[in-house]
C-alpha positions in Angstrom: -33.7 -118.8 -21.8 -32.3 -116.3 -19.3 -28.7 -117.2 -20.1 -29.4 -116.8 -23.9 -31.0 -113.4 -23.4 -28.1 -112.2 -21.3 -25.6 -113.4 -24.0 -27.6 -111.6 -26.7 -27.6 -108.4 -24.6 -23.8 -108.8 -24.0 -23.2 -109.2 -27.7 -25.3 -106.1 -28.5 -23.2 -104.2 -26.0 -20.0 -105.3 -27.7 -21.3 -104.3 -31.1 -22.4 -100.9 -29.8 -19.0 -100.3 -28.1 -17.2 -101.2 -31.4 -19.5 -98.9 -33.5 -18.9 -96.0 -31.1 -15.1 -96.5 -30.9 -14.7 -96.9 -34.7 -16.9 -93.9 -35.4 -15.2 -91.5 -32.9 -11.8 -92.5 -34.2 -12.5 -90.8 -37.5 -14.7 -87.8 -36.8 -14.1 -84.5 -35.0 -14.6 -84.5 -31.2 -17.4 -81.9 -31.6 -19.7 -84.6 -33.2 -22.8 -85.1 -31.1 -22.0 -88.7 -30.4 -18.3 -88.2 -29.6 -18.9 -85.1 -27.5 -21.6 -86.9 -25.4 -20.5 -90.6 -25.6 -22.4 -91.3 -22.4 -24.6 -94.2 -21.3 -27.6 -92.8 -23.3 -25.7 -93.1 -26.6 -24.4 -96.5 -25.6 -28.0 -97.6 -24.7 -29.2 -96.4 -28.1 -26.6 -98.3 -30.0 -27.2 -101.4 -27.9 -30.9 -101.2 -28.9 -30.0 -100.8 -32.5 -27.5 -103.8 -32.3 -30.2 -105.9 -30.6 -32.5 -105.1 -33.5 -30.2 -105.5 -36.5 -27.0 -107.2 -35.3 -24.0 -105.9 -37.2 -26.2 -104.8 -40.1 -27.6 -101.3 -39.7 -29.5 -101.6 -43.0 -32.1 -103.8 -41.1 -32.7 -100.9 -38.7 -33.0 -98.4 -41.6 -35.5 -100.6 -43.4 -37.6 -101.1 -40.3 -37.6 -97.4 -39.4 -38.6 -96.5 -42.9 -41.4 -99.1 -43.0 -42.8 -97.9 -39.7 -42.8 -94.3 -41.0 -44.7 -95.4 -44.1 -47.1 -97.5 -42.0 -48.0 -94.3 -40.0 -48.6 -92.5 -43.3 -45.8 -90.0 -43.1 -45.1 -88.4 -46.5 -44.2 -85.1 -48.1 -44.4 -83.5 -51.5 -41.8 -81.5 -53.4 -43.4 -78.3 -54.8 -44.5 -79.0 -58.4 -44.7 -82.7 -58.0 -48.0 -84.6 -58.0 -47.0 -87.7 -56.0 -46.1 -87.7 -52.4 -42.7 -89.1 -51.4 -42.1 -91.3 -48.4 -40.7 -89.5 -45.4 -37.0 -90.3 -45.0 -36.3 -91.3 -41.4 -32.9 -92.3 -40.0 -32.9 -95.1 -37.4 -30.4 -93.2 -35.3 -32.1 -90.4 -33.3 -30.4 -87.3 -32.1 -29.9 -87.5 -28.3 -29.7 -84.3 -26.2 -29.2 -84.4 -22.5 -31.9 -82.6 -20.3 -29.5 -80.0 -18.9 -28.3 -78.9 -22.4 -31.9 -78.9 -23.7 -33.0 -76.6 -20.9 -30.7 -73.9 -22.3 -32.3 -74.4 -25.8 -35.8 -74.3 -24.4 -35.2 -71.2 -22.4 -33.7 -69.5 -25.4 -36.6 -70.4 -27.6 -39.2 -69.2 -25.0 -37.3 -65.9 -24.7 -37.2 -65.5 -28.4 -40.9 -66.2 -28.8 -41.7 -63.6 -26.1 -39.4 -61.0 -27.9 -41.2 -61.7 -31.1 -44.6 -61.1 -29.5 -43.4 -57.9 -27.9 -42.1 -56.6 -31.3 -45.3 -57.5 -33.1 -47.5 -55.7 -30.5 -45.5 -52.6 -31.1 -45.0 -52.8 -34.9 -48.8 -53.4 -35.4 -49.7 -51.1 -32.6 -48.2 -47.7 -31.7 -44.9 -48.3 -33.7 -42.8 -46.6 -31.1 -39.8 -48.6 -32.1 -40.0 -47.1 -35.6 -40.7 -43.6 -34.3 -37.7 -43.8 -32.0 -35.4 -45.1 -34.7 -34.7 -48.4 -33.1 -36.2 -50.2 -36.1 -35.7 -48.7 -39.6 -39.1 -47.8 -41.2 -38.0 -49.5 -44.4 -37.6 -52.8 -42.5 -41.3 -52.7 -41.8 -43.1 -50.9 -44.6 -40.7 -52.3 -47.2 -41.4 -55.9 -46.3 -43.9 -57.9 -48.3 -44.9 -59.6 -45.1 -46.1 -56.4 -43.4 -49.9 -56.5 -43.8 -51.0 -52.9 -43.5 -54.8 -53.7 -43.0 -53.8 -55.5 -39.7 -52.3 -52.3 -38.2 -53.9 -51.3 -34.9 -55.9 -54.5 -34.9 -55.6 -56.3 -31.6 -56.1 -60.1 -32.0 -58.4 -62.0 -29.6 -56.7 -62.4 -26.3 -54.1 -59.8 -27.2 -51.6 -62.3 -28.6 -50.2 -62.4 -32.2 -48.4 -65.7 -31.7 -49.6 -69.0 -30.4 -47.2 -71.4 -32.2 -43.6 -70.7 -33.4 -40.7 -72.7 -34.8 -37.0 -72.0 -35.2 -34.1 -73.7 -37.0 -31.0 -74.2 -34.9 -27.5 -75.2 -35.7 -24.8 -76.4 -33.4 -21.3 -75.1 -34.0 -18.0 -77.0 -33.8 -17.5 -75.7 -30.2 -20.9 -76.9 -29.1 -22.8 -73.6 -29.0 -26.4 -73.5 -30.4 -27.5 -70.7 -32.6 -30.6 -69.7 -34.6 -30.5 -70.0 -38.4 -34.1 -69.0 -39.1 -37.5 -68.2 -37.4 -40.8 -69.6 -38.7 -43.9 -67.7 -37.7 -46.4 -67.5 -40.5 -47.3 -71.2 -40.8 -44.6 -73.1 -38.9 -44.4 -76.6 -40.4 -42.8 -79.7 -39.0 -44.4 -80.4 -35.6 -46.4 -83.2 -37.1 -43.2 -84.7 -38.6 -41.6 -84.6 -35.1 -44.6 -86.4 -33.8 -44.6 -89.0 -36.5 -40.8 -89.5 -36.2 -41.4 -90.2 -32.5 -44.2 -92.7 -33.2 -42.0 -94.5 -35.9 -39.0 -94.6 -33.6 -41.0 -95.9 -30.7 -42.1 -98.8 -32.9 -38.5 -99.4 -34.2 -36.7 -99.2 -30.8 -39.5 -99.9 -28.4 -37.2 -100.3 -25.4 -35.4 -97.0 -25.8 -38.1 -94.8 -24.3 -37.8 -96.2 -20.8 -34.2 -97.2 -21.0 -32.9 -93.6 -21.3 -35.9 -91.7 -19.9 -37.0 -89.8 -23.1 -39.3 -86.9 -22.5 -42.7 -87.2 -24.2 -44.4 -85.0 -26.8 -48.0 -85.3 -25.6 -47.9 -82.6 -22.9 -46.7 -80.0 -25.5 -49.6 -80.7 -27.9 -52.1 -80.7 -25.0 -50.8 -77.3 -23.9 -51.1 -75.9 -27.4 -54.7 -77.1 -27.7 -55.6 -75.7 -24.2 -53.9 -72.4 -25.0 -56.0 -71.9 -28.1 -59.2 -72.9 -26.3 -58.5 -70.5 -23.5 -58.6 -67.6 -26.0 -62.0 -68.6 -27.4 -65.3 -67.1 -26.1 -67.1 -70.4 -25.8 -66.6 -73.0 -23.1 -66.3 -75.9 -25.6 -64.9 -74.3 -28.7 -64.7 -75.9 -32.1 -61.2 -75.7 -33.5 -60.0 -76.3 -37.1 -56.7 -76.5 -39.0 -56.9 -74.5 -42.3 -54.9 -76.2 -45.0 -54.1 -75.0 -48.5 -55.1 -78.5 -49.8 -53.5 -81.8 -50.8 -50.9 -80.2 -53.1 -49.3 -78.4 -50.2 -45.8 -80.0 -49.5 -46.8 -80.8 -45.9 -50.4 -81.8 -46.3 -49.8 -85.3 -44.9 -48.4 -83.6 -41.7 -51.3 -81.3 -41.5 -53.8 -84.2 -41.7 -51.9 -86.1 -39.1 -51.9 -83.1 -36.7 -55.6 -82.4 -37.2 -56.4 -86.0 -36.4 -54.1 -86.1 -33.3 -55.3 -82.8 -31.9 -59.0 -83.4 -32.7 -59.2 -80.4 -35.0 -61.4 -80.3 -38.1 -59.2 -80.3 -41.2 -60.7 -77.6 -43.5 -60.0 -75.7 -46.7 -61.1 -72.2 -47.4 -64.2 -73.3 -49.4 -65.4 -75.2 -46.2 -65.7 -71.9 -44.3 -68.0 -68.9 -44.4 -68.4 -65.7 -42.4 -71.9 -64.6 -41.4 -72.5 -61.6 -39.1 -68.8 -61.5 -38.3 -68.7 -65.0 -37.1 -66.8 -67.9 -38.8 -68.7 -71.1 -39.7 -67.8 -74.4 -41.3 -70.3 -75.7 -43.9 -71.4 -79.1 -42.8 -74.1 -81.6 -43.8 -76.2 -80.2 -40.8 -75.8 -76.6 -41.8 -73.3 -73.9 -40.6 -71.4 -74.8 -37.4 -69.4 -72.2 -35.5 -65.6 -72.2 -35.6 -63.9 -70.5 -32.7 -60.2 -71.1 -33.5 -58.3 -71.5 -36.7 -54.8 -72.9 -36.9 -53.9 -71.3 -40.2 -51.5 -73.1 -42.6 -52.2 -70.8 -45.6 -50.0 -68.0 -46.7 -51.6 -65.3 -44.5 -51.7 -62.9 -47.5 -54.2 -65.3 -49.1 -56.4 -65.7 -46.0 -59.0 -63.0 -46.7 -59.6 -61.7 -50.3 -61.7 -58.8 -48.9 -59.0 -57.5 -46.5 -55.8 -58.7 -48.1 -55.1 -60.2 -51.6 -58.2 -59.8 -53.7 -56.9 -62.4 -56.1 -57.0 -65.2 -53.5 -59.4 -68.0 -54.4 -58.5 -70.2 -51.4 -59.2 -67.8 -48.6 -62.2 -67.0 -46.5 -63.9 -63.6 -47.3 -64.6 -61.7 -44.1 -62.5 -63.7 -41.7 -60.3 -60.7 -40.8 -63.5 -58.9 -39.7 -64.5 -61.9 -37.6 -61.1 -61.9 -36.0 -61.3 -58.1 -35.4 -64.6 -58.6 -33.5 -63.0 -61.2 -31.3 -65.1 -64.1 -32.7 -62.4 -66.3 -34.0 -58.8 -66.8 -32.9 -56.3 -67.2 -35.7 -53.0 -68.9 -34.9 -50.8 -67.2 -35.8 -52.3 -63.8 -36.5 -51.9 -62.6 -40.1 -48.9 -60.4 -40.5 -46.5 -62.1 -38.1 -44.3 -63.1 -41.0 -42.8 -59.6 -40.9 -40.3 -60.9 -38.3 -39.3 -63.9 -40.4 -37.4 -61.7 -42.8 -33.6 -62.4 -42.6 -33.1 -58.6 -42.4 -34.8 -58.5 -39.0 -32.2 -61.0 -37.6 -29.6 -58.2 -37.7 -31.6 -56.1 -35.2 -32.8 -58.8 -32.7 -29.7 -58.8 -30.4 -30.1 -55.1 -29.7 -33.9 -55.2 -29.5 -33.7 -58.0 -26.9 -31.5 -55.8 -24.7 -33.9 -52.9 -25.3 -37.3 -54.7 -24.8 -36.4 -57.6 -22.5 -33.5 -56.1 -20.6 -31.3 -59.1 -21.4 -29.2 -60.5 -24.3 -30.5 -63.3 -26.5 -30.0 -66.6 -24.8 -29.8 -68.2 -28.3 -27.9 -65.8 -30.6 -28.6 -65.5 -34.3 -26.0 -66.2 -36.9 -24.3 -62.9 -37.5 -26.3 -60.9 -40.1 -25.7 -57.6 -41.9 -28.7 -55.8 -43.5 -27.4 -54.0 -46.6 -30.1 -51.3 -46.2 -27.6 -49.5 -43.9 -24.4 -47.9 -45.4 -21.9 -49.4 -43.0 -23.3 -52.8 -43.2 -23.6 -52.7 -47.0 -19.9 -51.7 -47.4 -19.0 -54.6 -45.0 -20.9 -57.1 -47.1 -19.4 -55.9 -50.4 -15.9 -55.9 -48.9 -16.2 -59.4 -47.5 -18.3 -61.0 -50.2 -16.2 -64.1 -50.5 -16.5 -65.1 -46.9 -20.2 -64.4 -46.5 -23.6 -66.0 -47.5 -25.6 -63.6 -49.6 -29.4 -63.9 -49.2 -32.6 -62.1 -50.0 -33.5 -59.7 -47.2 -37.2 -60.3 -47.3 -37.6 -63.7 -49.0 -38.5 -62.4 -52.5 -35.7 -63.0 -55.0 -33.9 -59.7 -55.9 -32.4 -59.2 -59.4 -28.9 -60.1 -58.2 -30.0 -63.5 -56.9 -32.4 -64.7 -59.7 -32.8 -68.1 -58.2 -34.1 -66.6 -55.0 -31.8 -68.8 -52.9 -29.0 -67.8 -50.6 -25.6 -68.4 -52.1 -22.1 -68.5 -51.0 -20.4 -65.2 -52.1 -17.3 -67.2 -53.1 -19.3 -69.2 -55.6 -20.7 -66.1 -57.4 -18.3 -65.2 -60.2 -18.0 -63.5 -63.5 -21.1 -61.8 -64.9 -23.3 -63.1 -62.0 -21.0 -61.4 -59.5 -21.0 -58.1 -61.5 -24.8 -58.2 -61.7 -25.0 -58.9 -57.9 -22.8 -56.0 -57.0 -24.7 -53.6 -59.4 -28.0 -54.6 -57.9 -26.7 -54.3 -54.3 -25.6 -50.8 -55.1 -29.0 -50.0 -56.7 -31.3 -51.7 -54.1 -29.2 -52.5 -51.1 -32.2 -53.0 -48.9 -33.0 -56.2 -50.8 -29.9 -58.1 -49.5 -28.4 -59.4 -46.3 -25.0 -60.9 -45.7 -24.7 -63.7 -43.2 -21.7 -65.6 -41.8 -21.1 -69.0 -43.2 -22.0 -71.5 -40.5 -20.2 -74.7 -39.9 -22.3 -77.4 -38.4 -21.7 -80.1 -35.9 -22.3 -83.6 -37.2 -24.3 -86.6 -35.9 -24.1 -90.3 -36.8 -26.3 -91.8 -39.5 -26.5 -95.4 -40.7 -24.6 -95.5 -44.0 -24.1 -98.5 -46.3 -20.9 -99.6 -44.5 -21.8 -98.6 -40.9 -22.0 -95.3 -39.1 -21.0 -92.1 -41.0 -21.0 -88.4 -39.8 -23.4 -86.0 -41.4 -24.2 -82.3 -40.7 -27.6 -81.5 -39.2 -29.9 -78.7 -38.3 -32.6 -78.9 -35.6 -36.1 -77.5 -35.9 -37.7 -76.8 -32.5 -41.3 -75.7 -31.6 -42.9 -73.6 -28.9 -46.6 -73.1 -28.1 -48.5 -70.8 -25.8 -50.3 -72.7 -23.0 -53.5 -71.9 -21.3 -51.7 -69.6 -18.8 -50.2 -67.6 -21.6 -46.7 -68.9 -21.0 -44.5 -70.6 -23.6 -43.9 -74.3 -23.5 -41.2 -75.9 -25.8 -41.6 -79.3 -27.4 -38.9 -81.5 -25.8 -37.2 -82.5 -29.0 -38.3 -81.7 -32.6 -36.8 -83.1 -35.7 -33.3 -83.0 -37.1 -32.6 -82.5 -40.8 -29.5 -84.3 -42.0 -27.4 -83.4 -44.9 -26.6 -86.0 -47.6 -22.9 -85.0 -48.0 -20.2 -84.6 -45.3 -19.7 -80.8 -46.2 -20.7 -79.2 -42.9 -21.6 -75.7 -44.1 -25.3 -75.0 -43.6 -25.7 -73.3 -47.0 -24.3 -76.4 -48.8 -26.5 -78.8 -46.8 -29.7 -77.0 -47.8 -32.9 -78.6 -46.7 -31.3 -82.0 -46.0 -32.2 -85.4 -47.3 -32.9 -87.3 -44.1 -34.8 -86.6 -40.9 -34.2 -88.0 -37.4 -36.1 -88.0 -34.2 -34.7 -85.8 -31.4 -34.8 -87.3 -28.0 -34.4 -85.2 -24.8 -33.3 -87.6 -22.0 -32.5 -87.3 -18.4 -31.8 -89.3 -15.2 -35.3 -89.5 -13.9 -38.1 -91.8 -15.2 -40.7 -90.1 -17.4 -44.4 -90.7 -16.6 -46.4 -92.3 -19.5 -48.4 -89.3 -20.7 -51.0 -89.3 -23.5 -52.7 -86.4 -25.2 -56.0 -87.9 -24.2 -57.3 -87.5 -20.7 -57.9 -90.6 -18.6 -61.0 -92.6 -19.3 -62.5 -91.9 -15.9 -62.2 -88.1 -16.3 -63.5 -88.0 -19.9 -67.1 -87.1 -20.5 -68.6 -90.0 -22.6 -70.0 -89.1 -26.0 -71.2 -91.1 -29.0 -71.6 -88.1 -31.3 -68.8 -88.5 -33.9 -68.6 -84.7 -34.3 -68.9 -82.3 -37.2 -68.8 -83.6 -40.8 -67.9 -80.8 -43.3 -69.7 -80.8 -46.6 -66.5 -81.1 -48.6 -65.5 -84.3 -46.6 -69.0 -85.8 -47.2 -68.6 -85.0 -50.9 -65.2 -86.7 -51.1 -66.4 -89.8 -49.3 -69.5 -90.0 -51.5 -67.3 -89.9 -54.6 -64.7 -92.2 -53.2 -67.5 -94.8 -52.9 -68.7 -94.1 -56.4 -65.3 -94.3 -58.0 -64.5 -97.6 -56.2 -67.8 -99.1 -57.4 -67.3 -97.7 -60.9 -63.9 -99.2 -61.2 -65.1 -102.6 -60.0 -68.0 -102.6 -62.4 -65.7 -101.8 -65.4 -63.3 -104.4 -64.1 -66.1 -107.1 -64.0 -66.9 -106.4 -67.6 -63.3 -106.8 -68.6 -62.9 -110.0 -66.5 -65.8 -111.6 -68.3 -64.5 -110.5 -71.6 -61.0 -111.7 -70.9 -62.1 -115.0 -69.3 -64.7 -116.0 -71.9 -63.6 -114.5 -75.2 -59.9 -113.9 -75.2 -58.2 -116.4 -72.9 -56.7 -119.4 -74.8 -57.3 -121.6 -71.7 -61.1 -121.4 -71.6 -63.6 -123.6 -73.4 -66.1 -122.3 -75.8 -66.1 -118.5 -76.2 -69.2 -116.4 -75.8 -71.5 -115.8 -78.7 -70.7 -112.9 -81.0 -73.8 -110.8 -79.9 -72.9 -111.2 -76.3 -69.3 -110.1 -76.9 -70.6 -107.1 -78.9 -72.7 -106.1 -75.8 -69.7 -106.4 -73.5 -67.6 -104.3 -75.9 -70.4 -101.7 -76.1 -70.4 -101.4 -72.3 -66.6 -100.7 -72.4 -66.9 -98.2 -75.3 -69.9 -96.3 -73.9 -68.1 -95.9 -70.5 -65.4 -94.0 -72.3 -62.7 -96.5 -71.2 -61.6 -97.4 -74.8 -62.4 -96.6 -78.4 -64.5 -98.9 -80.6 -62.3 -101.8 -81.9 -61.9 -102.4 -85.6 -63.3 -106.0 -85.3 -64.1 -108.6 -82.7 -61.0 -110.7 -83.4 -58.9 -111.8 -80.5 -56.1 -109.3 -81.0 -58.6 -106.4 -81.2 -60.4 -107.5 -78.0 -57.1 -107.9 -76.2 -56.1 -104.3 -77.2 -59.5 -103.1 -76.1 -59.2 -104.8 -72.7 -55.6 -103.5 -72.2 -56.6 -99.9 -73.0 -59.7 -100.1 -70.8 -57.6 -101.5 -68.0 -54.3 -99.7 -68.2 -54.6 -96.5 -70.3 -53.8 -93.4 -68.2 -55.6 -90.8 -70.2 -59.1 -92.4 -70.6 -61.8 -93.5 -68.2 -59.9 -96.7 -67.6 -59.7 -98.7 -64.5 -56.3 -97.1 -63.9 -57.7 -93.6 -64.3 -60.6 -94.4 -62.0 -58.3 -95.7 -59.4 -56.2 -92.6 -59.7 -59.3 -90.5 -58.9 -60.0 -92.6 -55.9 -56.4 -92.2 -54.8 -56.6 -88.4 -55.0 -59.7 -88.5 -52.8 -57.9 -90.8 -50.3 -55.1 -88.2 -50.1 -57.4 -85.4 -49.0 -59.5 -87.7 -46.7 -56.7 -89.4 -44.8 -57.8 -88.0 -41.5 -61.1 -89.9 -42.0 -59.7 -93.2 -43.4 -57.7 -95.9 -41.8 -54.0 -96.3 -42.6 -54.7 -99.6 -44.3 -57.4 -98.1 -46.5 -55.1 -95.2 -47.5 -52.3 -97.7 -48.2 -54.5 -99.7 -50.5 -55.7 -96.6 -52.4 -52.0 -95.6 -52.8 -50.9 -99.0 -53.9 -49.2 -99.0 -57.4 -51.1 -100.3 -60.4 -50.2 -104.0 -60.9 -47.6 -104.5 -63.7 -46.8 -108.2 -63.6 -48.5 -111.2 -65.3 -51.2 -111.4 -67.9 -54.2 -109.1 -68.2 -56.3 -111.6 -66.3 -53.6 -111.7 -63.6 -53.7 -107.9 -63.3 -57.5 -107.9 -63.3 -57.5 -110.5 -60.5 -55.1 -108.5 -58.4 -57.3 -105.4 -58.8 -60.4 -107.3 -57.9 -58.8 -108.5 -54.7 -57.9 -104.9 -53.9 -61.4 -103.7 -54.5 -62.7 -106.5 -52.2 -60.2 -105.5 -49.5 -61.3 -101.9 -49.7 -65.0 -102.8 -49.5 -64.2 -105.1 -46.5 -62.3 -102.3 -44.7 -65.2 -99.8 -45.3 -67.7 -102.4 -44.2 -66.0 -103.7 -41.1 -63.7 -100.9 -39.9 -65.5 -97.6 -40.6 -67.6 -96.5 -37.6 -71.3 -96.2 -38.6 -71.1 -92.4 -38.7 -72.5 -89.9 -41.2 -69.1 -90.1 -43.0 -69.6 -93.8 -43.5 -73.2 -93.2 -44.7 -71.9 -90.9 -47.5 -69.3 -93.4 -48.6 -72.1 -96.1 -48.6 -74.5 -93.8 -50.5 -71.9 -93.4 -53.3 -71.3 -97.1 -53.5 -75.0 -97.9 -53.6 -75.9 -95.3 -56.2 -73.1 -96.4 -58.4 -73.8 -100.1 -58.0 -77.5 -99.6 -58.8 -76.5 -97.6 -61.9 -74.2 -100.4 -63.0 -76.8 -103.1 -62.5 -79.3 -101.1 -64.6 -76.8 -100.8 -67.4 -76.1 -104.6 -67.2 -79.8 -105.4 -67.3 -80.4 -103.2 -70.2 -77.6 -104.8 -72.2 -78.2 -108.5 -71.3 -81.7 -108.8 -69.9 -83.9 -107.9 -72.8 -86.7 -110.0 -74.2 -84.4 -111.6 -76.8 -81.7 -112.5 -74.2 -79.8 -115.7 -74.9 -78.4 -118.1 -72.4 -75.0 -116.5 -72.9 -76.5 -113.1 -72.2 -78.1 -114.2 -69.0 -75.1 -116.1 -67.8 -73.0 -113.0 -68.5 -75.5 -110.9 -66.6 -75.2 -113.2 -63.6 -71.4 -113.0 -63.8 -71.5 -109.2 -63.9 -73.9 -109.1 -60.9 -71.8 -111.6 -59.1 -74.9 -113.7 -58.6 -74.0 -117.0 -60.3 -73.8 -119.0 -57.1 -77.1 -117.5 -55.7 -78.9 -118.4 -58.9 -77.7 -122.0 -59.0 -78.5 -122.6 -55.4 -82.0 -121.3 -56.0 -82.9 -122.7 -59.4 -81.8 -126.2 -60.4 -83.6 -126.4 -63.8 -81.2 -124.2 -65.7 -81.0 -120.5 -66.7 -84.2 -118.5 -67.5 -84.8 -114.8 -68.1 -87.4 -114.0 -65.5 -85.7 -115.6 -62.5 -82.4 -114.0 -63.5 -84.1 -110.5 -63.7 -85.8 -111.0 -60.4 -82.6 -112.0 -58.7 -80.5 -109.1 -60.3 -83.2 -106.4 -60.1 -85.8 -107.1 -57.4 -84.5 -109.4 -54.7 -84.0 -107.3 -51.6 -81.8 -110.0 -50.1 -79.3 -109.9 -52.9 -76.6 -107.3 -52.0 -76.0 -106.8 -55.8 -79.7 -106.3 -56.7 -81.1 -102.9 -57.5 -83.8 -103.3 -54.9 -81.2 -103.9 -52.2 -79.4 -100.6 -53.2 -82.7 -98.7 -53.2 -83.5 -99.8 -49.7 -80.0 -99.0 -48.4 -80.0 -95.6 -50.1 -83.4 -94.7 -48.5 -82.3 -95.9 -45.1 -79.0 -93.9 -45.1 -80.8 -90.7 -46.2 -83.4 -91.2 -43.5 -80.6 -91.2 -40.8 -78.7 -88.1 -42.1 -79.3 -84.7 -40.5 -82.2 -82.5 -41.7 -82.5 -78.7 -41.6 -85.9 -78.5 -40.0 -87.8 -80.2 -37.2 -91.2 -80.4 -38.9 -90.8 -84.1 -39.6 -91.4 -83.7 -43.3 -89.1 -85.4 -45.8 -86.5 -83.4 -47.6 -86.4 -83.6 -51.5 -83.6 -86.2 -51.5 -85.5 -88.4 -49.0 -88.7 -88.2 -51.0 -86.9 -89.2 -54.2 -85.2 -92.1 -52.5 -88.4 -93.4 -51.0 -90.2 -93.2 -54.4 -87.3 -95.1 -56.0 -87.4 -97.8 -53.3 -91.2 -98.1 -53.6 -90.9 -98.6 -57.4 -88.5 -101.5 -56.7 -90.8 -103.1 -54.1 -93.9 -103.0 -56.3 -92.1 -104.0 -59.6 -92.4 -107.4 -61.2 -89.7 -109.1 -63.2 -92.2 -109.8 -66.0 -92.8 -106.1 -66.4 -89.3 -104.8 -66.4 -88.5 -103.5 -69.9 -86.1 -101.0 -71.5 -88.4 -98.0 -70.8 -88.5 -98.8 -67.1 -84.8 -99.3 -66.9 -84.2 -95.9 -68.5 -86.6 -94.3 -66.1 -84.8 -95.9 -63.1 -81.4 -94.7 -64.4 -82.8 -91.1 -64.8 -84.3 -91.3 -61.3 -80.9 -92.3 -59.9 -79.2 -89.4 -61.6 -81.8 -86.9 -60.2 -81.4 -88.5 -56.7 -77.6 -88.0 -56.9 -78.0 -84.4 -57.9 -80.5 -83.9 -55.0 -78.0 -85.3 -52.5 -75.3 -83.0 -53.9 -77.6 -79.9 -53.7 -78.5 -80.6 -50.1 -75.2 -81.7 -48.6 -72.3 -80.6 -50.7 -70.7 -77.2 -51.3 -72.6 -75.2 -53.9 -70.8 -71.8 -53.8 -72.6 -69.6 -51.3 -75.9 -71.5 -51.5 -75.7 -72.9 -47.9 -75.7 -69.4 -46.6 -79.1 -68.8 -48.1 -80.7 -72.2 -47.4 -84.0 -72.2 -45.7 -84.1 -73.6 -42.2 -80.3 -73.1 -41.9 -78.9 -74.5 -38.7 -76.4 -72.3 -36.8 -74.5 -73.8 -33.9 
């Protein structure tokens, strides 16, 4: 065995050496691999060869599968569906000494930005002294005038920053862009690292890769240090599931232990920020803001915002909530500011920029405007403040050489009319790095996004790595590469072993707790309706399976009686899943079943599943990866209708099993269970009303047992054949039957009794009273007395109970702020 392992390793080494030699024979020596073809790169390619042999496609597939298993995804603006995150199996390796220069430059840059913001939102001496043109500040859409003279809690405007870097052909690193408002991508860097650790599990220790956990721990501690309470509650404010990086935000919130909240989850009372939870209002001390800051507070900023939090700026001004980053910091993101940073660094820090910008000329100055106009063909022309000027109608930076004809004339005319709206920038040529192409390794240009966070001591710490964005085509100009089409992990490596560090403290030093934490009302609402939609889809599917298996399929024996079929059809039609068929012929029933199963626009099984999928997308920080994956699974397309129905039934069963066996028994699980139990009880009532009447036939009763999934229980209990009263007792009143109405009633009452209440007087709240009354009715009922009137009454009671649960626990505009017995913590 030892000899075989050695031979395998030797073979991997030969493959790696051949890959590197063949690659470097055809690419410029400035390529990241060929300029650093040291033992680290050789070790990387040995690991890849050991994984995939000569075929890099195996490594690509494995890396992509690991990224998808983690749940990494992104959304293009305007698209409804998330795309899988494209991860290259070849990480970018940067040696520790080279990385130190990058990290020092980023930390210096962050400190310069903080110093600038303190002045520009404070005394504005730089503007008064002429070091910063006033138009660069007051003319920027990112300058938030209401924030002037407002000192953020702790005195810092910035807690988390990002920058895009490029590496030139001679090996120098430069800054392409700064990201301050809502820096995205740290979660993708973390997820890339997790996926690559699974793909190349031996690489971490082989080349001593620095870990990410200390950086995220420092960021969390830095935010906490600025809060007024010893054990602060921190939240990540997301614009919602349609945001392009929502998946990243959910992953970061889960990893950092932050609440993931939307604007509607939050409320300000007495200049303090609260999250609306099932237990009342709970204090929020720090907010990591991923909204456009202009939409953050409709009272202080954009009054048209419907996704912000009214009054949150007042809470920040009073020092009661830390907002990272403070609104208004996007002022320095404007490309126009890049033209002034080199001189401002000398002025404010007494030293040049350690990481220079790409050369930038702001056209708001006469000399610079003339330079840009004279050198248009050799420059990149870009909006000065992000908003698209008339001369660049697409709003995107463009190579001056590609702007011709009428477009060129319009650009020059608008530059003469409003020169302050434009900048000219040098066209940057990028270094390349290897990626796994179809026929082996291929060079592609890349940019690098890096991140810095303020630690508990106020100093900046830089994430050792980040993520690389890789261009699809060999053209090495940054403007042509655009956003890139692939990502890669970025590994900082060195000669010394790296201690295995986790974001979590050691078990011995952690204070034990069994309180699962805060449950926002919106999350409870989502989980409640996730349970309802899953049960609703399964109930409709059970009707279709009975219809397909007993009335349509050519492989079955005798079909159901006509009246029983009509009742099945009526259940489908009244649910809104399909229109009334013309007749009860086989072709008509098949069309009905196909519509109710597959139609995208009605209340079909497919449509119900789509609603459950949407809820899964916004609840991924509360659900397991397996559960999210099942919710995201495509609708089955192969086989007959019965085959598709069977596939869906197995999926519903798997989801129920995951919820029942893998969700901790927290309040979140209780709301999911409440939704399931209410919907299951409603379905059972409808089935009883259709098939359990006084005139029920044997076909009706057998169908009722099928729909209630109780055939086996009935046959084990009654050997004399099918009869109405025993069937009704089993489906409605048996507390030991998990499909019976009585079982649902008992479970609903038990869950509500264990949820938080708003007072300590020991009296039942309205939803608890209604649940107990409903359960009592089921305990005292007799099968011989269950009739249509009683079933209608039970269904109405369930509807009122569902409404009572919503009124008590879910968001109802500003109502929780006025609730009697409101809990503040």
